[in-house]
NUPA-418945 format. One line per 2 residues: number of its first residue (from 0); their letters; for each residue y, x, z of N, C-alpha, C. Coordinates in Angstrom, 2 decimals. Each point is the difference from the previous one (the first is absolute). Example, Ala and Ser with C-alpha at 12.3 -4.5 7.8 and 13.67 -1.06 7.14 Angstrom:
2
0 = as = -5.69 13.19 7.80 1.19 -0.89 0.00 1.20 0.90 0.00 ~ 1.05 -0.35 -0.72 1.19 0.82 0.06 1.09 -0.77 0.73;
This chain:
148
0 = mt = 93.46 118.53 98.74 0.57 -0.29 1.29 0.15 1.31 0.77 ~ 1.16 0.22 0.58 0.24 1.23 0.74 -0.51 -0.16 1.43;
2 = ee = -0.09 1.12 0.70 -0.42 -0.03 1.40 0.97 -0.80 0.85 ~ 1.27 -0.04 -0.40 1.02 -0.69 0.77 -0.04 -1.52 -0.18;
4 = tk = -0.70 -0.48 -1.04 -0.08 -1.42 -0.25 -0.87 -0.64 1.06 ~ 0.56 -0.95 0.71 -0.71 -0.67 1.07 -0.59 -1.31 -0.52;
6 = vl = -1.34 -0.14 0.08 -0.67 -1.23 -0.41 -0.34 -0.77 1.27 ~ 0.51 -1.22 0.08 -0.20 -0.85 1.18 -0.92 -1.16 -0.32;
8 = sf = -0.54 -0.63 1.04 -0.74 -1.25 -0.16 0.35 -0.89 1.20 ~ -0.12 -1.32 -0.21 0.39 -0.95 1.04 -0.99 -1.14 0.08;
10 = dt = -0.38 -0.38 1.22 -0.85 -1.18 0.18 0.90 -1.23 0.16 ~ -0.60 -1.15 0.16 0.75 -1.26 0.07 1.05 0.02 1.11;
12 = te = -0.37 0.50 1.17 0.94 0.03 1.13 1.22 0.85 -0.32 ~ -0.22 1.14 -0.64 1.11 0.88 -0.36 0.86 -0.62 -1.10;
14 = im = -0.63 -0.71 -0.94 0.75 -0.68 -1.05 0.92 -1.06 0.61 ~ -0.51 -0.73 0.99 0.79 -1.06 0.64 1.19 0.56 0.78;
16 = km = -0.01 1.28 0.32 1.16 0.62 0.64 1.11 0.28 -1.02 ~ -0.39 0.07 -1.30 0.96 0.31 -1.06 0.58 -1.23 -0.67;
18 = ip = -0.80 -1.07 -0.09 0.46 -1.21 -0.69 -0.17 -1.20 0.93 ~ 0.82 -1.04 -0.18 -0.05 -1.15 0.91 -1.11 -1.01 -0.30;
20 = hr = -0.73 0.16 -1.08 -1.00 -0.99 -0.41 -1.16 -0.08 0.99 ~ -0.48 -1.22 0.20 -1.15 -0.28 0.86 -0.89 -1.01 -0.69;
22 = yp = -1.21 -0.17 0.53 -0.92 -0.98 -0.56 0.69 -1.36 -0.05 ~ -0.14 -0.75 -1.07 -0.85 0.22 -1.17 0.70 0.74 -1.15;
24 = fl = 1.17 0.59 0.29 0.76 0.61 -1.09 -0.05 1.52 -0.03 ~ -0.78 0.61 0.87 -0.20 1.44 -0.07 -1.08 0.23 -1.05;
26 = lv = 0.36 0.59 -1.12 -0.89 0.09 -1.16 -0.45 1.41 -0.33 ~ 0.07 0.90 0.97 -0.56 1.34 -0.17 -0.76 0.35 1.28;
28 = dr = -1.25 0.41 -0.15 -0.84 0.32 1.16 0.12 1.46 0.40 ~ 0.17 0.86 -0.97 0.02 1.44 0.30 0.75 0.75 -1.10;
30 = it = 0.74 1.00 0.41 0.59 0.97 -0.93 -0.89 1.23 0.09 ~ -0.70 0.29 -1.08 -0.95 1.12 0.02 0.66 1.34 -0.27;
32 = ec = 1.10 -0.03 -0.74 0.74 1.22 -0.33 1.46 -0.35 -0.17 ~ 0.85 0.79 0.61 1.44 -0.19 -0.18 0.68 1.36 0.06;
34 = vp = 0.74 0.31 -1.04 0.86 1.18 0.00 1.42 -0.54 0.06 ~ 0.70 0.24 1.13 1.35 -0.53 0.17 0.90 0.30 -1.20;
36 = gk = 0.66 -1.06 -0.47 0.91 0.14 -1.13 -0.66 0.14 -1.35 ~ -1.34 -0.08 -0.05 -0.72 0.22 -1.26 -0.88 -1.20 -0.38;
38 = ya = -1.09 -0.22 0.74 -0.95 -1.05 -0.36 -0.81 -0.45 1.21 ~ -0.68 -1.14 -0.17 -0.94 -0.49 1.01 -1.16 -0.69 -0.70;
40 = ng = -1.18 0.16 0.59 -1.20 -0.73 -0.41 -0.45 -0.82 1.19 ~ -0.38 -1.23 -0.26 -0.47 -0.86 1.08 -0.90 -1.09 -0.55;
42 = yk = -0.47 -0.87 0.91 -0.86 -1.09 -0.45 0.08 -1.21 0.92 ~ -0.42 -1.11 -0.56 -0.17 -1.26 0.73 -1.40 -0.49 -0.30;
44 = nl = -0.81 -0.18 1.04 -1.33 -0.59 -0.15 0.16 -1.51 0.06 ~ -0.45 -0.68 -1.03 0.18 -1.45 -0.08 -1.28 -0.72 0.37;
46 = tm = 0.14 -1.02 0.84 -1.13 -0.84 0.36 0.36 -1.45 -0.31 ~ -1.00 -0.84 0.00 0.23 -1.43 -0.25 0.87 -0.61 1.09;
48 = ne = 0.15 0.70 1.13 0.80 -0.51 1.12 1.50 0.11 -0.23 ~ 0.43 0.67 -1.07 1.44 0.09 -0.28 0.51 -1.42 -0.23;
50 = ef = 1.09 -0.36 0.66 0.52 -1.37 -0.08 0.33 -0.43 -1.42 ~ 0.53 0.91 -0.81 0.42 -0.39 -1.35 -1.17 -0.39 -0.88;
52 = fq = -1.22 0.49 0.28 -1.15 -0.37 -0.82 -0.37 -1.49 0.17 ~ 0.40 -0.61 1.10 -0.35 -1.41 0.24 0.62 -0.93 -1.05;
54 = gh = 1.19 0.35 -0.47 0.66 -0.87 -0.97 0.21 0.65 -1.36 ~ -0.38 1.25 -0.16 0.25 0.71 -1.27 -1.28 0.66 -0.48;
56 = fp = -0.88 -0.61 -0.55 -0.13 -1.41 -0.31 -1.30 -0.50 0.65 ~ -0.06 -1.26 0.44 -1.25 -0.51 0.56 -1.14 0.18 -1.01;
58 = nn = -1.12 0.53 0.46 -1.20 0.25 -0.80 0.17 1.11 -1.04 ~ 1.16 0.64 -0.03 0.23 1.13 -0.92 1.07 0.90 0.62;
60 = pi = -0.30 0.65 1.15 1.03 0.75 0.73 0.48 1.25 -0.74 ~ 1.33 0.08 -0.14 0.66 1.12 -0.67 1.22 0.40 0.84;
62 = mp = 0.20 1.31 0.22 1.19 0.46 0.72 1.22 -0.22 -0.89 ~ 0.99 -0.74 0.51 1.21 -0.24 -0.80 0.68 1.31 -0.41;
64 = gv = 0.51 0.02 -1.21 0.67 1.18 -0.53 1.18 0.44 0.85 ~ 0.77 -0.97 0.51 1.16 0.38 0.82 -0.44 0.71 1.27;
66 = lq = -1.19 -0.34 0.52 -0.49 0.69 1.20 -0.54 1.39 -0.34 ~ -0.48 0.17 -1.21 -0.38 1.35 -0.44 1.24 0.89 -0.04;
68 = le = 1.10 -0.54 -0.51 1.26 0.75 -0.03 0.50 0.29 1.41 ~ -0.10 -0.98 0.88 0.42 0.18 1.39 -0.85 1.07 0.68;
70 = am = -1.30 0.00 -0.26 -0.88 1.03 0.59 0.44 1.40 -0.46 ~ 0.34 0.14 -1.28 0.45 1.30 -0.49 1.34 0.39 0.65;
72 = aq = 0.87 -0.97 0.22 1.27 0.29 0.66 -0.26 0.49 1.43 ~ -0.92 -0.65 0.71 -0.33 0.42 1.35 -0.63 1.39 0.00;
74 = cs = -0.79 0.30 -1.01 -0.62 1.31 -0.13 1.06 1.08 -0.23 ~ 1.11 -0.37 -0.63 1.05 0.98 -0.29 0.85 0.32 1.23;
76 = ap = 0.05 -0.88 0.97 0.88 0.20 1.15 -0.19 1.34 0.70 ~ -1.24 0.45 0.25 -0.15 1.30 0.68 0.57 1.19 -0.77;
78 = il = 0.05 -0.09 -1.32 0.60 1.08 -0.79 1.44 0.21 0.46 ~ 0.69 -1.10 0.24 1.41 0.04 0.39 0.18 0.16 1.50;
80 = mt = -0.81 -0.71 0.80 0.17 0.01 1.45 -0.31 1.37 0.61 ~ -0.71 0.85 -0.73 -0.31 1.35 0.49 1.09 1.01 -0.39;
82 = mp = 1.01 -0.47 -0.73 1.13 0.86 -0.35 1.05 -0.15 1.10 ~ 0.51 1.09 0.56 0.93 -0.08 1.13 1.19 -0.93 -0.23;
84 = ef = 0.54 -0.01 -1.22 1.19 -0.84 -0.26 -0.31 -1.50 -0.03 ~ -1.27 -0.38 -0.11 -0.35 -1.42 -0.07 -0.81 -0.49 1.21;
86 = eg = -0.30 0.89 0.93 -0.79 -0.38 1.17 0.66 -1.17 0.73 ~ -0.81 -1.03 0.28 0.49 -1.16 0.73 0.74 -1.02 -0.85;
88 = kl = 0.15 0.24 -1.28 0.69 -0.94 -0.89 -0.97 -1.12 -0.43 ~ 0.56 -1.07 -0.50 -0.78 -1.10 -0.54 0.01 0.11 -1.52;
90 = tl = -1.18 -0.02 -0.61 -0.12 0.08 -1.46 -0.09 -1.40 -0.56 ~ 0.88 -0.34 -0.92 0.02 -1.33 -0.61 -0.15 0.11 -1.51;
92 = ya = -0.74 -0.95 -0.59 -0.09 -0.05 -1.45 1.38 -0.27 -0.58 ~ 0.40 0.75 -1.02 1.26 -0.25 -0.71 -0.27 -0.38 -1.45;
94 = gv = -1.22 0.26 -0.48 -0.35 -0.37 -1.37 -1.39 0.49 -0.37 ~ -0.54 -0.65 -1.02 -1.30 0.39 -0.55 0.11 -0.10 -1.51;
96 = dn = -0.41 1.06 -0.69 0.07 0.03 -1.45 -1.35 0.44 -0.58 ~ -0.18 -0.32 -1.27 -1.17 0.46 -0.75 -1.32 -0.35 0.68;
98 = vr = -0.08 -1.19 0.56 -1.22 -0.43 0.70 -1.05 -0.40 -1.03 ~ -1.22 0.48 0.23 -1.13 -0.38 -0.84 -1.19 -0.27 0.89;
100 = fk = -0.57 -1.21 -0.14 -1.23 -0.36 0.70 -1.13 0.13 -0.99 ~ -1.01 0.80 0.35 -1.04 0.33 -0.97 -1.39 -0.46 0.41;
102 = ni = -0.25 -0.16 1.29 -1.30 -0.46 0.49 0.18 -0.81 1.26 ~ -1.00 -0.77 0.34 0.03 -0.91 1.15 -0.46 0.74 1.26;
104 = vr = 0.63 -0.36 1.14 -0.38 0.52 1.31 -0.60 -1.15 0.79 ~ -1.22 0.20 0.52 -0.75 -1.07 0.66 -0.46 0.41 1.40;
106 = pg = -0.49 -0.99 0.78 -0.57 0.33 1.32 -1.14 1.01 -0.18 ~ -0.09 0.92 0.95 -1.01 1.05 -0.07 0.49 1.26 -0.68;
108 = dr = 1.14 -0.08 -0.68 0.55 1.17 -0.69 0.76 0.91 0.97 ~ 0.02 1.25 -0.33 0.87 0.97 0.67 1.13 0.28 -0.98;
110 = fe = 1.16 -0.55 0.30 1.18 0.14 -0.84 0.66 1.34 0.35 ~ -0.15 0.98 -0.90 0.54 1.33 0.24 1.34 0.14 -0.70;
112 = mh = 0.92 0.68 0.68 1.36 0.11 -0.52 0.44 1.46 -0.04 ~ 0.68 0.35 -1.07 0.65 1.30 -0.12 1.46 -0.29 -0.34;
114 = ve = 0.90 0.48 0.83 1.42 -0.21 -0.22 0.69 1.36 0.01 ~ 0.78 0.24 -1.04 0.70 1.28 -0.14 1.50 -0.26 -0.03;
116 = lt = 0.73 0.70 0.85 1.46 -0.11 0.02 0.55 0.71 -1.24 ~ 0.84 -0.70 -0.76 0.51 0.58 -1.24 1.48 0.36 0.07;
118 = kv = 0.76 -0.66 0.91 1.44 0.28 0.07 0.54 -0.46 1.35 ~ 0.90 0.80 0.55 0.71 -0.37 1.23 1.47 0.27 -0.24;
120 = kg = 0.81 -1.03 0.18 1.45 0.15 -0.12 0.64 -0.78 1.14 ~ 0.37 0.72 1.04 0.54 -0.65 1.19 -1.06 -0.89 0.61;
122 = pi = 0.36 -1.26 0.30 -0.98 -0.91 0.62 -0.86 -0.75 -1.02 ~ 0.10 0.36 -1.28 -0.79 -0.67 -1.04 -1.09 0.96 -0.48;
124 = ck = -1.22 -0.50 -0.04 -1.14 0.82 -0.42 -0.81 -0.74 -1.05 ~ -0.59 0.76 -0.91 -0.86 -0.57 -1.02 -1.38 0.64 0.13;
126 = ah = -1.03 -0.82 -0.30 -1.37 0.49 0.09 -0.83 -0.68 -1.09 ~ -1.07 0.68 -0.37 -0.97 -0.56 -0.95 -1.30 -0.20 0.76;
128 = gi = -0.54 -1.22 -0.09 -1.23 -0.31 0.72 -1.11 -0.47 -0.93 ~ -1.22 0.35 0.38 -1.20 -0.44 -0.72 -0.99 -0.50 1.04;
130 = gt = -0.52 -1.21 -0.22 -1.02 -0.57 0.86 -1.31 -0.10 -0.77 ~ -1.09 0.47 0.61 -1.29 0.02 -0.69 -1.11 -0.57 0.88;
132 = vd = -1.06 -0.43 -0.67 -1.26 -0.37 0.66 -1.10 0.67 -0.79 ~ -0.85 0.74 0.70 -1.11 0.72 -0.64 0.47 0.85 -1.19;
134 = gk = 1.17 0.61 0.13 0.52 0.89 -1.04 0.66 -0.70 -1.17 ~ 0.00 -1.34 0.01 0.64 -0.75 -1.09 1.39 -0.47 0.45;
136 = tc = 0.99 0.25 -0.84 1.37 -0.42 0.32 0.09 -1.52 0.02 ~ 0.56 -0.52 1.09 0.22 -1.44 0.15 1.47 -0.36 -0.17;
138 = ve = 0.87 0.88 0.48 1.44 -0.23 -0.09 0.71 1.34 -0.09 ~ 1.11 -0.01 -0.73 0.83 1.20 -0.11 1.44 -0.48 -0.04;
140 = ad = 0.91 0.70 0.70 1.39 -0.44 0.05 0.93 1.13 0.39 ~ 1.26 -0.14 -0.44 1.09 0.85 0.45 0.79 -0.81 1.02;
142 = mt = 0.16 0.56 1.18 0.62 -0.74 1.11 1.28 0.70 0.45 ~ 0.98 -0.80 0.40 1.25 0.50 0.56 0.12 -0.52 1.42;
144 = fa = 0.39 0.91 0.91 0.14 -0.35 1.41 1.40 0.35 0.49 ~ 0.48 -0.80 0.93 1.24 0.29 0.70 -0.34 0.22 1.46;
146 = lk = 0.58 1.03 0.59 -0.26 0.29 1.41 1.20 -0.44 0.83 ~ -0.27 -0.76 1.04 1.05 -0.54 0.88 -0.17 0.56 1.39;
């Protein structure tokens, strides 16, 4: 990393200024590291109070895979929103490829995410995301986003 590389971090309030999501659909608590146009690391602390655990599944709570993907998408937004050409834009999912679910995410877990931007072509961006708990990969995916 060069001296010119700016590493940023964002708390929940700052994240909510970048993306429109709110409780119960805000699925990232903090961005711990973000290099604009490169990558972001963040996490979601999960508690039994998450609404989705009530029905997925009773007596065996598991974070739905689609919400793991959504959390990674939300974690990727600051990578783009900190780039001058995308500031103030809305990031929308355009596709997800090569998804693999490898471990279960449960209440009490800290779902950590690493998302790396792999390609930008106009308003279309591609990223690779990995979600982990305690260092074990839970989900991995290639994501495509459209900026509006």
